[in-house]
C-alpha positions in Angstrom: 4.4 19.6 -14.5 7.3 18.3 -12.4 9.0 21.0 -10.3 12.7 20.9 -9.5 13.9 19.5 -6.3 14.3 23.0 -4.9 10.6 24.0 -5.5 7.6 22.9 -3.3 5.6 20.0 -4.7 2.5 20.5 -2.7 0.0 23.4 -2.6 -3.2 23.8 -0.7 -5.9 26.5 -0.5 -5.1 29.9 -1.9 -2.1 28.3 -3.6 -0.2 28.1 -0.3 2.9 25.8 -0.6 3.4 22.9 1.8 6.9 21.5 2.3 7.2 17.8 2.6 8.9 16.7 5.9 12.6 16.0 5.4 12.9 12.2 5.8 15.4 10.7 8.3 15.6 7.5 6.2 14.5 6.3 2.8 10.7 6.2 2.5 8.6 3.2 1.4 5.1 3.3 0.0 4.2 -0.3 0.2 0.8 0.2 -1.5 0.3 3.0 -4.0 -2.0 2.6 -7.0 -0.8 4.2 -10.2 -3.8 3.3 -12.4 -6.5 5.5 -10.9 -5.3 9.1 -11.0 -7.6 11.9 -12.2 -4.9 14.6 -12.4 -1.4 13.3 -12.2 0.2 11.0 -14.8 1.7 7.8 -13.3 5.2 8.9 -14.4 4.7 12.3 -12.6 3.6 10.5 -9.5 6.7 8.3 -9.5 9.0 11.2 -10.1 7.4 13.4 -7.4 7.7 10.5 -4.9 11.4 10.2 -5.7 11.9 13.9 -5.1 10.6 13.7 -1.5 12.7 10.7 -0.6 10.6 7.6 -1.6 13.0 4.8 -2.5 10.5 1.9 -2.7 7.1 2.0 -4.4 5.0 -1.1 -4.7 2.0 -0.8 -7.0 -1.1 -3.1 -6.7 -2.6 -4.2 -9.9 -5.8 -6.2 -10.4 -6.2 -8.6 -13.4 -10.0 -8.5 -13.0 -10.0 -4.7 -13.3 -6.7 -3.0 -14.2 -5.2 -5.5 -16.6 -6.9 -7.0 -19.6 -3.7 -7.9 -21.4 -0.6 -8.8 -19.4 2.0 -7.9 -22.1 0.4 -4.5 -22.6 0.4 -3.9 -18.9 4.0 -4.9 -18.5 5.0 -2.6 -21.4 3.0 0.2 -19.8 4.8 -0.3 -16.4 8.1 -0.1 -18.2 7.1 3.1 -19.9 6.0 4.7 -16.6 9.5 4.0 -15.3 11.2 5.4 -18.4 9.0 8.5 -18.4 9.7 9.1 -14.7 13.4 8.8 -15.4 13.2 11.4 -18.1 11.3 13.8 -15.7 13.9 13.3 -13.0 16.7 13.9 -15.5 15.0 17.2 -16.5 14.7 18.2 -12.9 18.4 17.4 -12.3 17.5 15.0 -9.5 20.1 12.2 -10.1 20.0 10.9 -6.5 16.2 10.5 -6.7 16.5 8.1 -9.6 17.3 5.4 -7.1 13.6 4.8 -6.7 13.4 3.6 -10.3 15.3 0.5 -9.4 12.8 -0.3 -6.6 9.6 0.2 -8.5 7.6 -3.0 -8.1 4.1 -4.3 -8.2 1.9 -6.9 -6.5 -1.0 -8.6 -8.3 -4.2 -9.8 -6.9 -8.0 -9.7 -7.3 -9.8 -7.2 -5.1 -12.9 -8.6 -3.2 -15.1 -6.8 -5.7 -13.8 -9.0 -8.4 -14.0 -12.3 -6.5 -16.8 -13.7 -8.7 -14.7 -13.0 -11.8 -11.7 -14.7 -10.4 -13.7 -17.8 -9.6 -15.7 -18.0 -12.8 -13.4 -16.5 -15.5 -10.4 -18.6 -16.3 -8.9 -15.6 -18.2 -8.7 -13.6 -14.9 -6.9 -16.5 -13.2 -4.5 -16.9 -16.1 -3.7 -13.2 -16.1 -3.0 -13.3 -12.3 -0.7 -16.3 -12.7 1.2 -14.6 -15.5 1.6 -11.4 -13.5 2.9 -13.3 -10.6 5.7 -14.7 -12.8 7.1 -11.3 -13.7 10.4 -10.5 -11.8 9.0 -7.1 -10.9 6.1 -8.7 -9.0 6.9 -9.0 -5.3 3.7 -10.3 -3.8 0.0 -11.3 -4.1 -2.5 -8.5 -3.5 -4.6 -6.8 -2.8 -7.3 -9.3 -2.0 -9.4 -10.2 1.0 -12.9 -9.5 2.3 -15.1 -6.4 2.1 -18.6 -5.8 3.6 -18.5 -2.1 3.2 -21.1 0.0 1.5 -19.7 -0.4 -2.0 -19.4 -4.2 -2.0 -22.0 -6.0 -4.1 -20.8 -9.6 -3.2 -21.5 -11.5 -0.1 -18.8 -13.2 2.0 -19.9 -16.5 0.6 -18.6 -15.4 -2.8 -15.5 -13.6 -1.5 -14.1 -16.3 0.8 -13.3 -18.8 -1.9 -11.3 -16.1 -3.8 -9.5 -15.3 -0.5 -8.6 -18.9 0.0 -7.4 -19.4 -3.6 -5.1 -16.4 -3.5 -3.6 -17.4 -0.1 -2.9 -20.8 -1.6 -1.2 -19.2 -4.6 1.0 -17.2 -2.3 1.9 -20.3 -0.3 2.8 -22.2 -3.5 5.0 -19.3 -4.8 6.5 -18.3 -1.4 5.2 -14.8 -1.9 3.9 -12.3 0.7 0.4 -11.1 0.6 -1.4 -7.7 1.0 -4.9 -8.1 2.4 -7.8 -5.7 1.9 -10.2 -6.1 4.8 -13.1 -3.6 5.1 -15.8 -4.0 7.8 -19.3 -2.6 7.7 -21.4 -0.9 10.4 -23.6 -2.2 13.2 -23.7 -6.0 13.2 -21.0 -6.0 10.5 -18.7 -3.9 12.5 -15.9 -6.5 12.6 -17.2 -9.3 10.5 -14.6 -8.9 7.6 -11.7 -8.9 10.0 -13.2 -11.8 12.1 -13.8 -14.0 9.0 -10.4 -13.1 7.5 -8.7 -14.1 10.8 -10.6 -17.5 10.6 -9.4 -18.1 7.1 -5.8 -17.2 7.9 -5.8 -19.6 10.8 -7.2 -22.3 8.6 -5.0 -21.7 5.5 -2.0 -20.5 7.4 -0.2 -17.2 7.0 2.2 -17.4 4.1 5.7 -18.0 5.2 6.8 -14.9 3.3 4.4 -12.7 5.3 1.0 -11.0 5.4 0.3 -7.3 5.4 -3.1 -5.8 6.5 -3.0 -2.9 4.0 -4.5 0.5 4.9 -5.4 -0.4 8.4 -8.1 1.8 9.9 -9.2 0.0 13.0 -8.1 0.0 16.6 -5.8 -2.2 18.7 -8.5 -4.7 19.6 -9.0 -5.6 15.9 -5.3 -5.5 15.1 -4.0 -7.7 18.0 -5.0 -11.2 16.8 -3.5 -10.5 13.4 -0.2 -9.3 15.0 -0.2 -12.5 17.1 -0.2 -14.4 13.8 2.8 -12.4 12.7 0.9 -10.2 10.3 2.4 -6.8 9.4 0.2 -3.7 9.7 0.4 -0.9 7.1 -0.7 2.6 8.1 -1.7 5.3 5.6 -3.1 8.7 5.4 -6.1 7.9 7.7 -3.7 7.6 10.6 -3.1 11.4 10.4 -6.8 12.4 10.6 -7.9 14.4 13.6 -10.5 11.8 14.8 -8.3 8.7 14.1 -7.2 8.2 17.7 -8.0 4.4 17.4 -5.7 4.0 14.4 -2.9 5.9 16.1 -3.4 3.7 19.2 -3.0 0.7 17.0 0.2 2.1 15.6 1.5 2.6 19.1 0.5 -1.0 20.1 1.9 -2.7 17.0 5.3 -4.3 17.5 7.9 -2.2 15.8 9.1 -4.9 13.4 5.6 -5.3 12.0 5.0 -1.6 11.1 4.7 -0.6 7.4 3.9 2.7 5.7 1.7 3.2 2.6 -0.5 5.7 0.8 -3.2 3.7 -0.9 -3.0 6.5 -3.5 -5.1 8.1 -4.9 -7.2 7.7 -1.8 -7.1 9.2 1.7 -4.5 11.9 1.4 -2.9 12.7 4.8 -3.1 15.9 6.8 -2.2 18.7 5.8 -3.2 17.6 2.2 -6.5 15.9 3.1 -9.1 16.3 0.4 -6.5 16.3 -2.4 -5.8 13.4 -4.7 -3.4 11.3 -2.8 -0.1 10.3 -4.4 2.9 8.2 -3.3 4.9 11.3 -2.4 2.5 11.9 0.4 3.8 9.0 2.3 6.4 11.5 3.6 3.6 13.1 5.8 2.3 9.8 7.0 5.7 8.6 8.1 6.5 11.8 9.9 3.2 11.7 11.7 3.8 8.1 12.8 7.3 9.0 14.0 6.0 12.0 15.9 3.2 10.1 17.6 5.5 7.3 18.6 8.0 9.8 20.0 5.4 11.9 21.9 3.4 9.0 23.3 6.0 6.3 23.8 9.3 8.1 23.8 10.5 6.3 20.6 13.1 8.4 18.8 11.9 9.6 15.4 14.9 8.1 13.7 14.1 4.7 15.0 10.6 4.8 13.5 11.9 6.0 10.1 14.6 3.2 10.1 12.0 0.5 11.1 9.5 1.5 8.4 12.2 1.4 5.7 13.8 -1.9 6.8 10.5 -3.6 7.5 9.3 -2.8 3.9 12.5 -4.2 2.4 12.3 -7.4 4.5 8.6 -7.9 3.8 9.2 -7.9 0.0 12.4 -9.8 0.2 14.4 -6.9 -1.1 17.2 -6.6 1.5 
């Protein structure tokens, strides 16, 4: 159930309420899934995000996994918006409805589906169709993954990476890259190979975002030198994530982005719960605090940068 704007949205152990930080600027979740919730409905997630100050939500969808019929998906996406509008109306949250005009999606085939993209023409056709919709603002997420859940080798993933980069070039669209390394000898292999491909294919003129960045400055720097944006999510708030916070401090301000990657990796103090776009409020506040305490950057400046960077990346200014 959606609470009113005057009631706490978040509760933790022993039903203790947690107030979302009051934002100093509109909030952007540049990568929040709506198709994988266990508890919340997508419409509730959108409405709750609006109540805490989120004014831009970009939803990644995968034509090899999430979407089997494009018209059905587009109708579903419209219903989510309409149902969220009804919830906000019931909560008497008129101002929050501004999010509904900035509810967008990106479309791309995750590395796990690379083989399907290259072998199933239906997947490619669905991707092309999704990219034509006016609500689609980019290609993603796609990339390389050598983590413990990946069943495909890089030899199958790289062609899908190249294909989707070329599609973005052709359409003048930005891209959201998923890059997950492994352990031991695979510690940086996905980032290293992604960097090689980006140099060979070229970073799309509209931009490139390393979504859900969870490495340190040494991994990030060569991507930043190519002009890639870096998106930080809930993992940047974890106690042992000093390397991620160091990357956030090192990243040029104009390349910083905020996201949740909901329903995964909820930020502190909600870690362990199902993540949702509203929780970007905690991640943004943490980034602003870290930059203020460690680099003397005013919190307002971080909030403003994250908002305007997101608009610029998706061509929404």
